[in-house]
N, C-alpha and C positions, 0 to 999 in steps of 0.2 A: 503493500500499499504505501503510494506517494504523499508525503507530508503536505498536509493541507494547506493551500494557499489562502493564504490572505492579505487586505491590503495594510500594512507599512506604514498605519497612521499615527499609532501611537509614538508617545517621546520616551528616550532612555533615562534611564533613571537618574544619571549625573546631572542631567540636562531638565528633567523636571526639578530637584531639589535646587537644583541653581536659580530657577527660576523663582521657586518658590520664596529662596532667601532673599532674591533680591525685592520682591514681592512685599515680604514681610518688614524688610528695612525701609521700604517708601512708605508703604502703609503707617512705620510706626513715626518716620519723620516729618508724614503729614498730620497726623494725629496730633504730634508735641505742636508741630507749628496754630495748628486749629486752639488747643488749648493756651495758648499763649497769646493769642489773638483776643480770644474769649476773655480771659484774666486782664487783659491790657484795655480792653477796648467796655470792658462791662462795669469792671471791679478795680480800673488803676494799677493794675498791680501788675510785677513782670514776673516771668519765669524764669529763675536762676539753675540750674542742675550739672551739677560735674560731670565730666566724661565719663566717670563711674557709673554715676546713677543710669546715664544712657546706657553705657552698658549695661547694666544689671537688667533692664528694663529690654532690652533686646533680646538679652541670655533668657529669660523666661519667656518671652511669647514663641520665639524661634524654638526652646526646650519643648512648649505647649504643641506648637505646631507641628512639628519633627516628631513626638510621641504620636498624634494624633495620626499621621502621615503614616507612618512605621507601620501602624495598627493595621491601619486600612488598607495600604496598599502592600504591605511587603507580609507583614506576621502572619493577615488574614489567608494569603495563598499558600503560603507556606504551612499551613495547619492544615489546609485542604489537602494540599499535595503530600504529607506525610500520612494523613489517613488513607490515600488514595493507595500510596504505595504500602500499607498496611495492607491492602485488599490486593494487591499483585503478590507479595509474599506468600499470600495463602493461595495463590495459583489461580487469582480470578484477575482472566487476562480481556474481562469484557466493560474493566472500567475506563470513564473516558471524563476529560474534566473541559469546563469553557467556563470562560471568564469574560468580563468586559472592561479589564483591567485598560489604565492607558498607559501602562508602564511597559514598553517593546521586550526587557527582558520577562517580563512577569509570561506575557502571550507566547514566549517565544519558548520559556521552560515548559508552559501548559502543552505547544504544540508539539514539542519535541518527548514529550510523557507519552500524550496519545500514540507519535510514531511509535515510539517503543514498543508499550502495552500493544497494538496492532501487529507488529512484525512477533512479538512472544508469543502471541495468540496464531498467528500463521506458522511460526517455528511447533509449538504443540502440538496444532493439527499435520502439522507432517511428519511428526515423529512418531503419534498416532497411527497415520495412515501408512508410516513405512513397516510399522513393527507388524500391524495387519496386513499390507501386501508381502512383504516378504512370508509371510505365514502361509498365505495362498498360493503363492507364487511355487515356495517349497510342497504344497499339500498336493498341487494339481497333479504334478509329472509322476510322485510317489506311488498317491494313490493309481496312477494309469499303470505303471510298474508294476505294483502289486498284482493290480486286475488281471492285467494279462500272464504275469507269473504264475497266477492261481488257472489261468486258462489252459496254460501248456500243460499241466499236471492232470488235469482231464484226462479219461482214454479215449479213445476210439477219436480223434481229431484228424483229420485228413493233414496231408503236407502242406497242402496250399494253406490251413489257415493257420498250421505252427509255423510258416514263415511271416505270414501277417504278423502274428501276435509277437514274434521276433525282432520283427523289424517295429514294431510299435516300443518295443522296449528299448531299442536302442535310442531310435528317437526321442522318449522322452530321457532317457538317458542324458543323453547329449544335450538337450533341451536344460536340465538339473545343473550340468556342468557349467554350460556358459553362463545361468544365473550367478553360479558361485564363482566363476571369474569376474563378473562384470560388478556383484557386490562388494568382491575382493577389492577389483582396480579400484573404485569409486573411494573405497575405503581410507586407500594408499592416498590417492589422490587429492583428499579434502584433509588429511593428515601429513601431505609434503612427504611421506614415508619414500616417493621413488625418487631419487637422485638425478639431479637437473641436467642428465647428460648431453649436451649439443652436438650436432654437428652440422655438416655442409651436406646437402642431397639434393636430388633432382625432382622437384615437387611433381612437376607435371609428370615424370614417369611414374611416380608412388600411386598419383592416382590412375592411372592406367592398370598398372598393377592390381591395384583396389576393384577396377571395372571383371579383371580377369579373374581375381578369383570368386567373382560372384558371375561368373556365365553360365553355371547349370540352372542360376535363378530366372537370370532374365531371358536365357536362351529358351526355357521352357515354355513363359511368356509370349515369344517373341518380340520382344522389347529392341525398339531401334534407338539409336545414339545419332545424335547431336554433337563433335566434341571440337572444341578449339580451345586448347590450351597450350597456352605461350611457355617457351621453354625456362623455368622460371628455377634458380638455385635458391634454396630458402635453409637457415641456420637454426635447427633447433631439433626435439626429442623422437628421432626419426620414426621409434617404437611407437609413442603416443599417435603421434598425427595421422598412423596409417589406420586408426579406430576411427576418426573423424570422416575420411572420404568412406569407408567400408561401409559405415552405420548410415550415412546419408544418403549412398547408391542404393542400398539395401532396402531403405524405407520409398526411397522415389519406385523402384521397382515394385515392392510390396502394394502399394496405393495404386500402380498404372494400371489399367485396362491391358487386356491381352491383346496385342497387338500397338498398344501405345508407342510414347518416343518421350526419350530422355534427352535433355541438352545440357551442357555443361561448357561452363567457360570457364579460363585462368586467366587472369592480368595482373600485371605490375604496374600498381600506379603511385607515382611519387616514393612517398615512404610506405607503403602498404603493399599486401596482395589481398588481389579478391578472387576469391571462388563462389562460383553460383551452381546451382544445380538446380533444374527445374523439370518437373513432368507435369501431364495432363491429366492426371487422374481426378478420381473423385472430392479433392480438395479437403480444407478443414475450417470450422465456423469460428469466427471471432472470437469465439468462449474459449473452446480448444485452444487457439493459440496460444492464449496468454497462462493456459498450464502445461504446454505440452512438452518444455523441460523439466518439467517434475517427475521425481522418479516414481514408476510404476505407471504413471498417467498413459491411457491410450484411448486414443482418440475414436477410433472404431471398434465396439464391442465385440463384433464379428470375426475381428483379425485378432481376439486376444491368445489363440492356440498358437501364430507365428512370434510372438517374442515376447518379453517380459515387460517393456516399456523401461527399461534402462538405457537403449543407444542413444538416445538426444539428451537424456541427461548426461550420459557419459561423454559424448559431444561436446556440451556447452562447458561440462568441468574441464575437459583438456584446453576449450578453444582461449578458455581464458588463464587459462595456467598460464597459457605458451604467450600472453599478451594480446589476445584478438579476442572478436566479439562475435558472436551468432545473430543474426535477425530472421524470422518466418515473414512471406506475405502469401497467403492465398487466398483463394474464390472458391467457394462451394461448387462444386461440377467442371470447374474447369483448372483445376490444378494446383500445385504450391511450388514457391521457391524460395527454398533457403540460401544464404549469402554467407560466405566465412569471410572474416576481414581480418589479415594476420598482419603484425609489424615488421616491413621487410626493409 
């Protein structure tokens, strides 16, 4: 959630108190002049007061004003903030604070508090969903393996059925292995356990290698490619970068219809390298685009058996680790375009 934008019409606390001091001094001097005039005009007496006397008057008035201002403008908001933080400490991340304070710092603190609780709530939800999703993702292939293994134990099954069950077991075993591998890799990336070993390599050749690795998938769907890759030398973690291209190409193939086409471009632009992959498949809704890089998130429920929803989360993590970014633009029914920008 982005920080709530509001007009910066408030005053800084230093400016505010400075103006108050000036105003109090001016009012005190004006009041002294008024008393002097009244005494002189009506009672024919002069008001003689030493500088110490005026200082005492200023001190008393300023003390009262500051005490009142500190109570209403600072202490009261701080008290409210303290009570709200007690709720947060009890894991209530729904608490929000509103203020009409004219003090800019108070408004900023409240805005930042609201942003913090919103982010904490999101993290809490993601953690809950993560545990639930991991449990579900592990349970599905394990149950499948168990089920087909039990079928293999039955008597009088044909060789064709036996081969089918073995194939299903191998498929789910591979899926489980990939799931574990991706979870471990994500964990290592987030904790920076992977050494930042960089080397120079041809980025365009690596992308072509990723295409060949997925040949069985795109050839089965008769996918055609429009490839325009400039010769590009890049200095980075070669092993990690391959995950980006494999996952993006695999997604494009997965969501393309049979006989569809995929377009890829690679360009060096001043201080950056831009890779784009575009398909003419089913597309992604605007709501799904906001969550598509979250772990285990899958926009198309009909294809849940084809992946674990970790691919794009892995792509985003690696891209950001390499100092780049990934963007997506999509239109339902027309296709999607993913753009990876790397510092070059």
